[in-house]
KOLGU-4560 file (N, C-alpha, C; in nm, 3 decimals, padded with zeros to 5 digits):
<recs>
<n_xx: 00.117 n_yy: -00.106 n_zz: 00.031 ca_xx: 00.017 ca_yy: 00.000 ca_zz: 00.000 c_xx: 00.081 c_yy: 00.109 c_zz: 00.018 mol: A seq: 1 type: MET>
<n_xx: 00.069 n_yy: 00.240 n_zz: -00.089 ca_xx: 00.143 ca_yy: 00.359 ca_zz: -00.088 c_xx: 00.106 c_yy: 00.456 c_zz: 00.016 mol: A seq: 2 type: SER>
<n_xx: 00.166 n_yy: 00.547 n_zz: 00.015 ca_xx: 00.133 ca_yy: 00.637 ca_zz: 00.126 c_xx: 00.058 c_yy: 00.765 c_zz: 00.066 mol: A seq: 3 type: TYR>
<n_xx: -00.027 n_yy: 00.815 n_zz: 00.109 ca_xx: -00.133 ca_yy: 00.906 ca_zz: 00.061 c_xx: -00.207 c_yy: 00.982 c_zz: 00.189 mol: A seq: 4 type: ALA>
<n_xx: -00.200 n_yy: 01.113 n_zz: 00.162 ca_xx: -00.278 ca_yy: 01.191 ca_zz: 00.299 c_xx: -00.410 c_yy: 01.138 c_zz: 00.279 mol: A seq: 5 type: HIS>
<n_xx: -00.504 n_yy: 01.172 n_zz: 00.401 ca_xx: -00.599 ca_yy: 01.165 ca_zz: 00.406 c_xx: -00.696 c_yy: 01.261 c_zz: 00.323 mol: A seq: 6 type: LEU>
<n_xx: -00.780 n_yy: 01.247 n_zz: 00.263 ca_xx: -00.861 ca_yy: 01.376 ca_zz: 00.183 c_xx: -00.958 c_yy: 01.424 c_zz: 00.284 mol: A seq: 7 type: SER>
<n_xx: -01.018 n_yy: 01.530 n_zz: 00.229 ca_xx: -01.102 ca_yy: 01.602 ca_zz: 00.333 c_xx: -01.220 c_yy: 01.524 c_zz: 00.353 mol: A seq: 8 type: ILE>
<n_xx: -01.261 n_yy: 01.422 n_zz: 00.276 ca_xx: -01.385 ca_yy: 01.342 ca_zz: 00.294 c_xx: -01.330 c_yy: 01.222 c_zz: 00.399 mol: A seq: 9 type: ILE>
<n_xx: -01.229 n_yy: 01.186 n_zz: 00.381 ca_xx: -01.176 ca_yy: 01.103 ca_zz: 00.492 c_xx: -01.176 c_yy: 01.153 c_zz: 00.617 mol: A seq: 10 type: GLU>
<n_xx: -01.100 n_yy: 01.287 n_zz: 00.629 ca_xx: -01.098 ca_yy: 01.311 ca_zz: 00.758 c_xx: -01.248 c_yy: 01.377 c_zz: 00.849 mol: A seq: 11 type: ARG>
<n_xx: -01.364 n_yy: 01.395 n_zz: 00.737 ca_xx: -01.490 ca_yy: 01.388 ca_zz: 00.789 c_xx: -01.496 c_yy: 01.253 c_zz: 00.875 mol: A seq: 12 type: ARG>
<n_xx: -01.486 n_yy: 01.184 n_zz: 00.798 ca_xx: -01.537 ca_yy: 01.022 ca_zz: 00.847 c_xx: -01.436 c_yy: 00.980 c_zz: 00.952 mol: A seq: 13 type: GLN>
<n_xx: -01.315 n_yy: 01.033 n_zz: 00.961 ca_xx: -01.251 ca_yy: 01.030 ca_zz: 01.071 c_xx: -01.316 c_yy: 01.060 c_zz: 01.192 mol: A seq: 14 type: LEU>
<n_xx: -01.357 n_yy: 01.196 n_zz: 01.178 ca_xx: -01.406 ca_yy: 01.273 ca_zz: 01.283 c_xx: -01.556 c_yy: 01.194 c_zz: 01.327 mol: A seq: 15 type: ARG>
<n_xx: -01.623 n_yy: 01.161 n_zz: 01.226 ca_xx: -01.727 ca_yy: 01.069 ca_zz: 01.282 c_xx: -01.704 c_yy: 00.936 c_zz: 01.353 mol: A seq: 16 type: GLN>
<n_xx: -01.574 n_yy: 00.862 n_zz: 01.319 ca_xx: -01.550 ca_yy: 00.769 ca_zz: 01.360 c_xx: -01.482 c_yy: 00.755 c_zz: 01.488 mol: A seq: 17 type: LEU>
<n_xx: -01.470 n_yy: 00.884 n_zz: 01.535 ca_xx: -01.393 ca_yy: 00.925 ca_zz: 01.668 c_xx: -01.504 c_yy: 00.887 c_zz: 01.766 mol: A seq: 18 type: GLU>
<n_xx: -01.622 n_yy: 00.881 n_zz: 01.771 ca_xx: -01.736 ca_yy: 00.850 ca_zz: 01.835 c_xx: -01.688 c_yy: 00.676 c_zz: 01.853 mol: A seq: 19 type: ALA>
<n_xx: -01.667 n_yy: 00.583 n_zz: 01.757 ca_xx: -01.639 ca_yy: 00.472 ca_zz: 01.767 c_xx: -01.516 c_yy: 00.444 c_zz: 01.830 mol: A seq: 20 type: LEU>
<n_xx: -01.416 n_yy: 00.519 n_zz: 01.831 ca_xx: -01.305 ca_yy: 00.510 ca_zz: 01.915 c_xx: -01.322 c_yy: 00.516 c_zz: 02.080 mol: A seq: 21 type: HIS>
<n_xx: -01.429 n_yy: 00.640 n_zz: 02.070 ca_xx: -01.442 ca_yy: 00.639 ca_zz: 02.221 c_xx: -01.508 c_yy: 00.489 c_zz: 02.282 mol: A seq: 22 type: ARG>
<n_xx: -01.576 n_yy: 00.457 n_zz: 02.183 ca_xx: -01.651 ca_yy: 00.349 ca_zz: 02.244 c_xx: -01.613 c_yy: 00.199 c_zz: 02.236 mol: A seq: 23 type: LEU>
<n_xx: -01.434 n_yy: 00.241 n_zz: 02.208 ca_xx: -01.366 ca_yy: 00.117 ca_zz: 02.218 c_xx: -01.289 c_yy: 00.043 c_zz: 02.076 mol: A seq: 24 type: GLY>
<n_xx: -01.364 n_yy: 00.111 n_zz: 01.986 ca_xx: -01.300 ca_yy: 00.045 ca_zz: 01.851 c_xx: -01.146 c_yy: 00.108 c_zz: 01.840 mol: A seq: 25 type: TRP>
<n_xx: -01.072 n_yy: -00.003 n_zz: 01.760 ca_xx: -00.929 ca_yy: 00.031 ca_zz: 01.746 c_xx: -00.883 c_yy: 00.104 c_zz: 01.640 mol: A seq: 26 type: THR>
<n_xx: -00.731 n_yy: 00.141 n_zz: 01.635 ca_xx: -00.704 ca_yy: 00.234 ca_zz: 01.524 c_xx: -00.718 c_yy: 00.110 c_zz: 01.403 mol: A seq: 27 type: ALA>
<n_xx: -00.671 n_yy: 00.016 n_zz: 01.428 ca_xx: -00.708 ca_yy: -00.052 ca_zz: 01.330 c_xx: -00.851 c_yy: -00.095 c_zz: 01.242 mol: A seq: 28 type: ARG>
<n_xx: -00.930 n_yy: -00.116 n_zz: 01.341 ca_xx: -01.079 ca_yy: -00.107 ca_zz: 01.316 c_xx: -01.106 c_yy: 00.016 c_zz: 01.229 mol: A seq: 29 type: GLU>
<n_xx: -01.069 n_yy: 00.115 n_zz: 01.277 ca_xx: -01.135 ca_yy: 00.214 ca_zz: 01.180 c_xx: -01.049 c_yy: 00.239 c_zz: 01.105 mol: A seq: 30 type: ILE>
<n_xx: -00.907 n_yy: 00.200 n_zz: 01.075 ca_xx: -00.845 ca_yy: 00.220 ca_zz: 00.943 c_xx: -00.914 c_yy: 00.104 c_zz: 00.825 mol: A seq: 31 type: ALA>
<n_xx: -00.960 n_yy: 00.020 n_zz: 00.906 ca_xx: -01.023 ca_yy: -00.089 ca_zz: 00.795 c_xx: -01.172 c_yy: -00.024 c_zz: 00.751 mol: A seq: 32 type: ARG>
<n_xx: -01.235 n_yy: 00.067 n_zz: 00.813 ca_xx: -01.326 ca_yy: 00.105 ca_zz: 00.774 c_xx: -01.310 c_yy: 00.200 c_zz: 00.680 mol: A seq: 33 type: GLU>
<n_xx: -01.182 n_yy: 00.279 n_zz: 00.682 ca_xx: -01.172 ca_yy: 00.410 ca_zz: 00.592 c_xx: -01.083 c_yy: 00.326 c_zz: 00.486 mol: A seq: 34 type: LEU>
<n_xx: -01.068 n_yy: 00.208 n_zz: 00.508 ca_xx: -00.969 ca_yy: 00.136 ca_zz: 00.397 c_xx: -00.811 c_yy: 00.217 c_zz: 00.383 mol: A seq: 35 type: LYS>
<n_xx: -00.767 n_yy: 00.221 n_zz: 00.495 ca_xx: -00.656 ca_yy: 00.264 ca_zz: 00.491 c_xx: -00.551 c_yy: 00.217 c_zz: 00.596 mol: A seq: 36 type: ARG>
<n_xx: -00.405 n_yy: 00.232 n_zz: 00.570 ca_xx: -00.337 ca_yy: 00.171 ca_zz: 00.694 c_xx: -00.353 c_yy: 00.220 c_zz: 00.848 mol: A seq: 37 type: HIS>
<n_xx: -00.350 n_yy: 00.143 n_zz: 00.913 ca_xx: -00.373 ca_yy: 00.164 ca_zz: 01.068 c_xx: -00.253 c_yy: 00.308 c_zz: 01.123 mol: A seq: 38 type: HIS>
<n_xx: -00.158 n_yy: 00.297 n_zz: 01.038 ca_xx: -00.031 ca_yy: 00.344 ca_zz: 01.082 c_xx: -00.082 c_yy: 00.524 c_zz: 01.038 mol: A seq: 39 type: PHE>
<n_xx: -00.179 n_yy: 00.530 n_zz: 00.958 ca_xx: -00.208 ca_yy: 00.639 ca_zz: 00.934 c_xx: -00.327 c_yy: 00.704 c_zz: 00.995 mol: A seq: 40 type: THR>
<n_xx: -00.389 n_yy: 00.630 n_zz: 01.072 ca_xx: -00.522 ca_yy: 00.652 ca_zz: 01.160 c_xx: -00.478 c_yy: 00.669 c_zz: 01.311 mol: A seq: 41 type: ILE>
<n_xx: -00.368 n_yy: 00.546 n_zz: 01.365 ca_xx: -00.313 ca_yy: 00.558 ca_zz: 01.497 c_xx: -00.269 c_yy: 00.725 c_zz: 01.556 mol: A seq: 42 type: ALA>
<n_xx: -00.197 n_yy: 00.768 n_zz: 01.493 ca_xx: -00.162 ca_yy: 00.932 ca_zz: 01.543 c_xx: -00.296 c_yy: 01.001 c_zz: 01.559 mol: A seq: 43 type: PRO>
<n_xx: -00.374 n_yy: 00.992 n_zz: 01.445 ca_xx: -00.471 ca_yy: 01.098 ca_zz: 01.491 c_xx: -00.581 c_yy: 01.079 c_zz: 01.557 mol: A seq: 44 type: ARG>
<n_xx: -00.567 n_yy: 00.918 n_zz: 01.603 ca_xx: -00.692 ca_yy: 00.935 ca_zz: 01.739 c_xx: -00.626 c_yy: 00.920 c_zz: 01.878 mol: A seq: 45 type: THR>
<n_xx: -00.492 n_yy: 00.912 n_zz: 01.873 ca_xx: -00.388 ca_yy: 00.949 ca_zz: 01.960 c_xx: -00.369 c_yy: 01.116 c_zz: 02.000 mol: A seq: 46 type: LYS>
<n_xx: -00.398 n_yy: 01.223 n_zz: 01.892 ca_xx: -00.398 ca_yy: 01.318 ca_zz: 01.911 c_xx: -00.558 c_yy: 01.389 c_zz: 01.966 mol: A seq: 47 type: MET>
<n_xx: -00.647 n_yy: 01.308 n_zz: 01.880 ca_xx: -00.764 ca_yy: 01.337 ca_zz: 01.946 c_xx: -00.782 c_yy: 01.310 c_zz: 02.107 mol: A seq: 48 type: ARG>
<n_xx: -00.746 n_yy: 01.208 n_zz: 02.146 ca_xx: -00.740 ca_yy: 01.174 ca_zz: 02.301 c_xx: -00.646 c_yy: 01.274 c_zz: 02.398 mol: A seq: 49 type: LYS>
<n_xx: -00.549 n_yy: 01.286 n_zz: 02.330 ca_xx: -00.477 ca_yy: 01.381 ca_zz: 02.413 c_xx: -00.508 c_yy: 01.536 c_zz: 02.364 mol: A seq: 50 type: ASN>
<n_xx: -00.561 n_yy: 01.589 n_zz: 02.285 ca_xx: -00.564 ca_yy: 01.694 ca_zz: 02.283 c_xx: -00.691 c_yy: 01.761 c_zz: 02.250 mol: A seq: 51 type: GLY>
</recs>
């Protein structure tokens, strides 16, 4: 899988999926839903948790 930034639509989806993260979804599960690598998602879920 090649590297690519999240699109604006994917960023919106990620915001919507933050609720799932708070409910216990892992970065891997969210990444699977977005069809992205979990390394792309994990830092964003950590940023949201800490900030």
